[in-house]
C-alpha positions as CSV (number, residue, x, y, z in Angstrom):
1,M,117.7,92.1,152.0
2,N,120.9,94.0,151.1
3,T,120.6,95.8,147.8
4,N,123.9,97.6,147.7
5,I,126.4,96.6,145.0
6,S,130.1,97.2,145.3
7,L,132.0,98.7,142.4
8,S,134.9,96.6,143.3
9,G,132.9,93.5,142.5
10,R,132.5,94.3,138.7
11,R,134.4,92.3,136.1
12,R,137.3,94.0,134.3
13,L,138.6,93.3,130.6
14,P,141.9,91.8,130.7
15,A,144.7,94.3,129.6
16,L,145.8,91.9,126.8
17,G,142.4,91.8,125.1
18,L,142.1,95.7,125.0
19,A,145.5,96.0,123.4
20,A,144.5,93.5,120.7
21,A,141.4,95.4,119.8
22,V,143.3,98.6,119.3
23,L,145.8,96.9,117.0
24,L,142.9,95.4,114.9
25,L,141.2,98.8,114.4
26,A,144.5,100.3,113.3
27,G,144.9,97.5,110.8
28,C,141.5,98.2,109.3
29,D,142.3,101.9,108.7
30,K,145.4,101.0,106.8
31,E,143.5,98.6,104.5
32,L,140.9,101.3,103.7
33,D,143.6,103.7,102.5
34,T,144.6,101.4,99.7
35,Y,141.0,101.1,98.2
36,Y,140.8,104.8,96.9
37,Q,143.3,106.7,94.9
38,E,142.7,110.1,93.2
39,S,143.5,109.8,89.5
40,G,143.3,113.6,88.7
41,G,141.2,116.7,89.0
42,Q,137.4,116.8,88.4
43,F,135.7,116.8,85.0
44,P,135.4,120.2,83.4
45,T,132.0,121.7,84.0
46,L,129.9,123.4,81.2
47,L,127.0,125.6,82.3
48,A,124.2,127.1,80.1
49,N,125.4,127.5,76.5
50,T,124.1,129.7,73.6
51,L,124.6,127.3,70.7
52,G,123.4,127.6,67.1
53,T,119.6,127.8,67.3
54,Q,118.5,127.8,63.7
55,A,117.4,124.7,61.7
56,K,119.4,125.8,58.6
57,Y,122.4,127.8,57.7
58,A,124.0,128.6,54.3
59,T,127.6,127.8,53.3
60,G,129.9,130.6,54.3
61,E,127.8,131.9,57.2
62,V,129.4,132.6,60.5
63,V,127.5,131.1,63.5
64,Q,128.5,132.6,66.8
65,F,127.9,130.7,70.0
66,E,129.0,131.0,73.6
67,L,130.4,128.4,76.0
68,Q,130.2,129.0,79.8
69,F,132.5,127.2,82.2
70,A,132.9,126.5,85.9
71,Q,136.6,125.9,86.6
72,Q,137.5,122.7,88.4
73,T,140.7,121.3,90.1
74,S,142.2,120.4,86.7
75,P,142.4,123.6,84.5
76,I,140.9,123.6,81.0
77,R,143.5,123.3,78.3
78,E,141.7,123.8,75.0
79,I,138.4,123.7,73.2
80,R,138.1,121.6,70.0
81,I,135.4,122.3,67.4
82,L,134.5,119.2,65.3
83,Q,131.9,118.8,62.5
84,K,130.3,115.9,60.7
85,V,128.7,116.7,57.3
86,E,126.2,114.2,55.9
87,P,126.6,111.8,54.2
88,G,130.0,111.5,55.8
89,R,130.3,109.3,58.9
90,D,133.4,110.8,60.6
91,S,133.8,114.0,62.4
92,V,136.6,116.4,61.4
93,L,138.5,118.8,63.6
94,V,138.0,122.3,62.3
95,Q,139.2,124.5,65.1
96,T,141.4,124.2,68.2
97,L,141.0,127.1,70.6
98,P,143.4,127.6,73.6
99,Y,141.4,128.4,76.7
100,R,141.8,131.9,78.1
101,A,139.8,132.7,81.2
102,A,137.4,135.5,80.7
103,F,135.1,136.0,83.6
104,S,131.7,137.5,82.9
105,R,130.0,139.3,85.8
106,R,126.7,139.1,84.0
107,R,127.0,135.4,83.4
108,Q,128.8,134.7,86.7
109,A,131.0,132.3,84.8
110,D,134.1,132.0,82.5
111,T,132.9,132.4,78.9
112,L,134.3,131.8,75.5
113,V,132.7,133.0,72.2
114,V,133.3,130.8,69.2
115,N,132.9,131.9,65.6
116,Y,132.1,128.9,63.5
117,T,132.0,129.0,59.7
118,V,129.4,126.8,57.9
119,P,131.0,124.4,55.5
120,A,130.2,123.5,51.9
121,G,128.1,120.4,51.2
122,Q,125.0,119.0,49.6
123,N,121.8,120.9,49.9
124,K,119.8,119.7,52.9
125,A,122.8,117.8,54.3
126,N,122.7,117.5,58.1
127,V,125.7,119.1,59.9
128,R,126.5,118.3,63.5
129,V,128.9,120.6,65.4
130,D,130.6,119.4,68.6
131,A,132.3,121.7,71.0
132,V,134.7,119.5,73.1
133,I,136.2,121.0,76.3
134,V,139.5,119.3,77.2
135,A,141.0,119.6,80.7
136,E,144.7,119.3,81.5
137,N,144.0,115.8,82.9
138,S,142.5,114.9,79.4
139,Q,139.0,114.6,80.7
140,T,136.4,116.1,78.4
141,R,132.9,117.5,78.2
142,T,130.9,118.0,74.9
143,R,128.1,120.2,73.7
144,S,126.5,119.8,70.3
145,F,124.1,121.3,67.9
146,A,122.9,120.4,64.4
147,F,121.4,122.1,61.3
148,R,120.9,121.5,57.6
149,L,122.8,123.2,54.7
150,A,120.7,125.7,52.8
151,D,121.2,127.3,49.4
152,P,122.1,130.9,50.0
153,G,119.8,132.0,47.2
154,P,117.7,133.9,46.4
155,T,116.3,133.3,42.9
156,I,113.8,135.4,41.0
157,K,111.8,135.2,37.7
158,L,108.9,137.1,36.2
159,N,105.8,135.0,35.7
160,S,103.3,137.4,34.0
161,T,102.5,141.1,33.3
162,T,98.9,142.4,33.4
163,T,97.6,145.9,33.0
164,L,94.8,146.1,35.6
165,T,93.2,149.4,34.4
166,A,93.2,148.8,30.7
167,P,91.8,146.0,28.5
168,A,94.2,143.4,27.1
169,G,96.1,144.7,24.1
170,A,95.5,148.3,24.8
171,T,98.4,150.7,25.1
172,P,98.8,151.8,28.7
173,V,99.1,155.4,29.6
174,P,100.4,157.3,32.7
175,G,98.3,156.4,35.7
176,D,97.5,152.9,34.5
177,V,98.2,150.2,37.0
178,V,100.4,147.3,35.9
179,R,100.6,144.1,37.9
180,Y,103.8,142.0,37.7
181,S,103.7,138.5,39.1
182,V,107.2,137.7,40.5
183,L,108.2,134.2,41.4
184,L,110.8,133.8,44.2
185,N,112.9,130.8,45.0
186,E,111.3,128.5,42.4
187,G,111.0,125.0,43.8
188,G,112.2,126.1,47.2
189,I,111.3,124.7,50.6
190,N,111.8,126.2,54.0
191,A,112.6,123.1,56.0
192,A,113.8,119.6,55.4
193,T,113.9,116.4,57.5
194,A,116.3,114.4,55.3
195,L,118.8,114.7,52.6
196,T,116.3,113.2,50.2
197,T,113.4,115.7,51.0
198,P,112.1,117.0,47.6
199,G,112.9,120.6,46.7
200,T,115.7,123.0,47.3
201,L,116.3,124.2,50.9
202,Y,116.8,128.0,50.6
203,N,118.0,130.6,53.1
204,N,115.3,133.0,54.2
205,L,114.1,135.7,51.9
206,D,114.3,139.3,53.3
207,S,112.7,141.7,50.9
208,L,111.7,142.5,47.3
209,I,112.8,145.9,45.9
210,T,111.2,147.5,42.8
211,Y,113.1,150.0,40.7
212,V,111.8,152.2,37.8
213,K,113.6,154.0,35.1
214,V,111.9,156.6,32.9
215,G,113.6,157.7,29.7
216,A,117.1,159.0,30.2
217,A,116.5,159.7,33.9
218,A,118.5,157.7,36.5
219,E,116.9,154.5,37.9
220,R,115.2,155.1,41.2
221,R,113.8,152.9,44.0
222,L,110.0,152.7,43.8
223,L,108.9,150.2,46.4
224,R,110.2,147.9,49.1
225,Q,108.2,144.8,50.2
226,R,109.1,142.8,53.3
227,L,109.0,139.1,52.7
228,P,106.8,137.2,53.2
229,A,104.1,139.7,52.4
230,A,101.7,138.3,55.0
231,S,102.9,140.1,58.1
232,P,103.8,139.2,60.8
233,A,104.6,135.7,59.4
234,A,108.0,134.3,60.0
235,Q,110.5,134.7,57.2
236,S,110.8,131.8,54.9
237,G,113.0,130.5,52.0
238,A,110.1,128.6,50.4
239,Q,108.9,129.3,46.9
240,S,106.5,132.3,46.9
241,S,104.7,134.4,44.3
242,V,104.4,138.1,44.9
243,N,102.2,140.5,43.0
244,V,103.7,143.9,42.5
245,D,101.3,146.6,41.4
246,V,102.9,149.7,40.0
247,T,101.4,152.9,38.6
248,I,102.9,154.2,35.3
249,P,104.5,157.6,36.2
250,A,102.9,160.8,35.3
251,G,104.5,162.6,32.4
252,S,106.0,159.4,30.9
253,S,104.0,159.4,27.6
254,G,106.2,158.5,24.7
255,Q,109.2,157.6,27.0
256,V,110.5,154.1,27.7
257,V,109.6,153.0,31.2
258,Q,111.2,149.9,32.6
259,Y,110.8,148.2,36.0
260,R,113.4,146.0,37.7
261,F,112.9,143.7,40.6
262,E,115.5,142.7,43.1
263,A,115.1,139.9,45.7
264,K,117.3,140.0,48.8
265,S,118.4,137.6,51.5
266,R,120.6,138.4,54.5
267,F,123.5,136.3,55.8
268,Q,126.1,136.7,58.5
269,N,129.5,136.0,56.8
270,T,131.5,138.1,59.3
271,P,131.6,137.7,63.1
272,P,128.9,139.6,64.9
273,P,128.4,142.4,65.7
274,A,129.4,143.3,62.2
275,A,126.4,144.0,60.0
276,P,125.1,141.1,57.8
277,S,125.8,140.9,54.1
278,I,123.2,140.9,51.4
279,R,122.8,138.4,48.5
280,T,120.6,139.5,45.6
281,A,118.9,138.2,42.5
282,T,117.4,140.5,39.9
283,V,115.1,140.4,36.9
284,S,113.9,143.2,34.5
285,A,110.5,143.5,32.9
286,A,110.0,144.2,29.3
287,P,110.1,148.0,28.7
288,I,106.8,149.9,28.3
289,T,106.3,153.0,26.1
290,P,103.1,154.7,27.5
291,G,100.7,156.3,25.0
292,T,98.6,159.5,25.4
293,A,95.3,159.5,27.3
294,T,92.1,159.6,25.2
295,P,90.1,162.9,25.8
296,L,86.4,162.9,26.4
297,A,83.8,165.0,24.6
298,T,82.5,168.2,26.2
299,P,79.8,167.6,28.9
300,R,76.3,166.7,27.9
301,T,73.3,167.7,29.9
302,V,70.9,165.0,30.9
303,T,67.7,165.4,32.9
304,L,65.9,162.6,34.6
305,S,62.3,163.4,35.6
306,F,60.4,161.3,38.2
307,A,56.7,161.8,38.4
308,G,54.0,160.0,40.4
309,T,54.7,156.8,42.1
310,S,56.3,154.8,39.2
311,G,58.6,157.4,37.8
312,G,57.0,158.0,34.4
313,D,58.6,157.8,31.0
314,Q,61.5,160.1,31.6
315,A,63.0,158.5,34.7
316,A,65.6,156.3,32.9
317,I,68.3,156.9,30.2
318,D,70.5,155.0,27.9
319,L,74.0,156.4,28.4
320,T,75.3,154.8,25.2
321,T,73.0,156.8,23.1
322,F,71.9,159.5,25.5
323,T,68.3,158.9,24.9
324,V,65.4,158.6,27.4
325,V,64.1,155.1,27.9
326,P,60.3,154.9,28.5
327,A,58.9,153.0,31.4
328,A,57.8,150.2,29.0
329,G,61.3,150.2,27.3
330,A,63.8,147.4,27.5
331,T,65.5,147.1,31.0
332,A,68.8,146.3,29.3
333,S,68.9,149.9,28.0
334,K,68.2,151.5,31.3
335,D,71.8,152.5,32.4
336,L,70.6,155.0,34.9
337,S,67.2,155.7,36.5
338,I,65.6,157.4,39.5
339,S,64.3,154.5,41.4
340,S,63.0,156.3,44.5
341,T,62.2,159.7,45.9
342,A,61.0,158.6,49.3
343,S,61.9,160.5,52.5
344,N,63.0,163.5,50.5
345,A,66.0,161.5,49.2
346,V,66.8,160.7,45.6
347,Q,68.0,157.2,44.8
348,L,69.8,156.3,41.5
349,R,69.8,152.8,40.1
350,A,71.2,151.0,37.1
351,L,68.6,148.5,36.0
352,N,71.0,146.5,33.7
353,T,74.6,145.4,34.2
354,T,76.0,149.0,34.4
355,R,77.7,149.7,37.7
356,L,78.4,152.9,39.5
357,V,81.2,154.3,41.7
358,R,80.7,157.5,43.7
359,L,84.0,159.3,44.3
360,T,84.2,160.3,47.9
361,T,87.5,162.3,47.6
362,G,88.9,164.4,44.8
363,G,85.7,164.1,42.7
364,A,85.7,167.7,41.4
365,A,89.3,167.4,40.1
366,A,88.7,164.0,38.7
367,Y,85.7,165.4,36.7
368,T,87.6,168.5,35.5
369,N,90.6,166.5,34.3
370,A,88.7,163.4,33.1
371,T,89.9,161.3,30.2
372,L,88.8,157.9,29.1
373,N,91.9,156.4,30.7
374,S,91.6,158.3,34.0
375,I,88.0,157.4,34.7
376,R,88.7,153.8,33.7
377,Q,91.6,153.8,36.2
378,L,89.4,155.3,38.9
379,Y,86.7,152.6,38.4
380,Q,89.1,149.7,38.1
381,T,91.1,150.6,41.2
382,T,88.0,151.0,43.4
383,A,87.2,148.0,45.6
384,A,84.6,145.7,44.1
385,A,82.3,146.3,47.1
386,S,82.0,150.0,46.0
387,Q,81.1,149.2,42.4
388,V,77.3,149.1,42.9
389,A,74.0,149.2,41.1
390,T,72.3,151.6,43.5
391,L,73.3,154.9,45.1
392,D,71.3,156.4,47.9
393,N,71.0,160.0,49.0
394,V,72.3,161.5,45.8
395,A,73.2,165.2,46.3
396,V,74.3,168.2,44.2
397,G,78.0,168.0,43.5
398,D,78.3,164.2,43.6
399,V,80.7,162.9,41.0
400,I,80.0,159.4,39.7
401,V,81.9,157.1,37.4
402,A,79.8,154.4,35.5
403,R,81.0,151.4,33.7
404,L,78.4,150.7,31.0
405,R,77.1,147.1,30.7
406,A,80.3,145.4,31.8
407,A,82.1,146.6,28.7
408,D,85.1,148.7,28.2
409,Q,83.0,151.8,28.1
410,Y,82.9,154.4,30.8
411,V,81.3,157.8,31.6
412,I,81.7,160.3,34.4
413,F,79.0,162.7,35.5
414,T,78.2,165.2,38.2
415,V,74.9,166.1,39.7
416,T,74.3,169.8,38.9
417,S,70.8,170.3,40.3
418,I,67.9,168.5,42.1
419,N,64.5,170.3,41.6
420,R,61.6,169.0,43.6
421,T,58.1,170.0,42.4
422,S,56.2,167.9,45.0
423,T,56.7,165.4,47.7
424,T,57.2,162.7,45.0
425,D,58.1,164.5,41.8
426,V,61.7,165.5,41.1
427,A,63.9,166.6,38.2
428,L,67.6,165.6,38.4
429,T,70.1,167.3,36.1
430,L,73.5,165.7,35.2
431,A,76.5,166.9,33.3
432,V,77.9,163.8,31.6
433,K,81.4,163.3,30.0
434,A,81.9,160.4,27.6
435,L,83.6,159.6,24.4
């Protein structure tokens, strides 16, 4: 069999058919060109943007934000800043900024910083800000942020005044501690979800400053408290009550002493990086004229004797009468007793409601300069955990303040000697100052 095929034996396309195919393809290309027409350059491109990030701003504040651009085939013509303030429904044009290219190497983009001033409106009103980027071909891109209008505040009032180291009605003296309860932003809230949310939305509080003026001397700043007091809590504009404890200045007896309290809030009413401005509210307390401290009598010597295992009849004393209370005597009269001598250590105990405070620092000076007012101040300013019924390991030189039977009656004493006559028996000598 012959398997060879001759090339000349193949069929050929007619020349007329090939020419027709070429013309048809050319016609299709022409029709495709009419389907697509470029109407202008591409849309403007916005990259990452640093917009207003707070949930509230006060009227008059300047909010600075940055827009970052990637230029396209149609150049950017301008940036329009619009705002809509609740309950209004329509946006209002507030700024039109011509675009000027400012390339940032750090951002790797063209940037524009916008300074926007917060408008007036109802407290808690929602404000929406739109930054609209307009290209030369009129195409646009928009970035938005929203916040609520806060009262710039602050407000301040004085709730109460209490002398912590003196009984009610007593004339305070230098060294006494007075507590002022200060109310800030009364009725205030820190956030709102609607225009109808109860309360007044306030700008954040910054600090509370306390000033003092003594006699004819110039007023001076005494104390600054960061708000809120609970650190490191975030700042807030909500209502808060702050206790301010002040010590009446030394040497102020007979002079008028007056405290003034100033609440502060910060707000940026000029374009950054200018420093923020301060809004303040102030209230003054009623003036105080401190009296003179009440002196104590000369020291009285008291000896407590512990004998045997029970202590005997001279191991307790009544510090209101300075008399020894026998073992069978009323417990209510036993302001101080030796309750143990075990392990070569002396233990003092109040068997009634008398409470004791051992001074760990400055005891000798406190004893030397003691007045009724100074020892009362020492006791009242000591933590409650250190106002105890029992003192262990009493030693010579210890200085102790006692409040007698939960009354406004105080004594101060120092241990002058401890004399052991046996492994159990001991004589303890005290020098006591009292009225």
